[in-house]
N, C-alpha and C positions, 0 to 999 in steps of 0.2 A: 504494499500500499504506500502510495506517495502522498503524504500530507506535508505541507511546508509551513513552518513557523518562521516568520521573518525575524531577523536579528532585533529589529525595533520592537516587535511583539514580545520576543523573549525577554528583552530588557524590562518591559512593563510587567510581565509575569513575575520575574524575580523581585522587582520593586514591590509589587503587591504582596508577594509571599513574605518578604522581610517586614513590611509595614504591619501586616496582620499576624506576624509571628507564627506562621504555619511551620510545622516541623520540617527539618531539612530533607527528610526522606519522603515527604508528600510530593506527589506528581500532579501534573496538569491533566485532567481527564477532559477530552474533547469528544463530543458525541452529538447525537440527534435525539430530539424528543418529538413525538407526534403531536401535532397541534398547530395553531396559527391559522391564518386565512387560507394558506396554500398547501398545508399538509405537514411540513417539518419545520422545526426551529432548531438552531444551533444551541449547544450547551457547553459551557466552560465551567469547571469546578476543580478545586483541589481535593485529592482523594489519597487514601493510603491502602485501599483494598484492591488487590490485583488477582484475577483469576486467569491462569495460564491457558485454560481451555476457551474462555470467552473473550479475552483481551489480547491486544498487541501492544508492546511497549518498545519505545525508541527514544532517542535523545537528539535534540537540535539546539545549538547555541547554548549548551549548558542547562537546558530545561528538559527534565524527564517528562515524557508524554505517553499517555495511555489512551487508546481508542478501542471501544468494544468492536468485535468483528462484524456485527450487524451494521453499525454506523459506518464502519470502514468502507463498506460497499458503496455508500453514497458520498463519502468524503474523498475518495480517490482523486488526486489531482488538485485538491483544494489548497489555497494559500490563505493562511491566517496572518493578518497584519494589524498594526495599531495605527490609528489616525488621530491626530489632534489638530483641530481647526477651531476657529473662533465660534462656529455655530454648533460644533459637536466634537466629542471625543469618544473613543472606544475601539473595540476590536472589530475588524471587518473580515468577511469571508468571501473569497473569490472562488466560487465553485463551478467548474466547467460542466458539471452534470446538472446543474439547476436549469430547468427549462422555463420556469415561470416563478415570479415572486409576487407577493402581495404589494399593495400600494405603499405601505409603511416600510417595506424591506426587511421585516423581521422573520418572515417565513418563506418557504419555497417548495416547489414540487419538482419531481424528476420525471 
């Protein structure tokens, strides 16, 4: 599975982890949840539970990342980045598999 966490996004993940004092062995779990206007929404969370049968684990820019294998099917080729502009800031997902998204951009379908 090819999911890309940009260096800028990785810096924000580490900063958030330090500010909120998450354990150093906690990893970033990236996944999908059913819902939203178009079918799926992205999920980012810190976690410490890893199931070798259900999850894939890798590291990018010093950040340990876990993706459940079901979500991985829909996240292949996705780039996770961090944007900070005057009108908004946050993580963005560039998913080549997304065919349609809702008007607010928080959910998508494949």
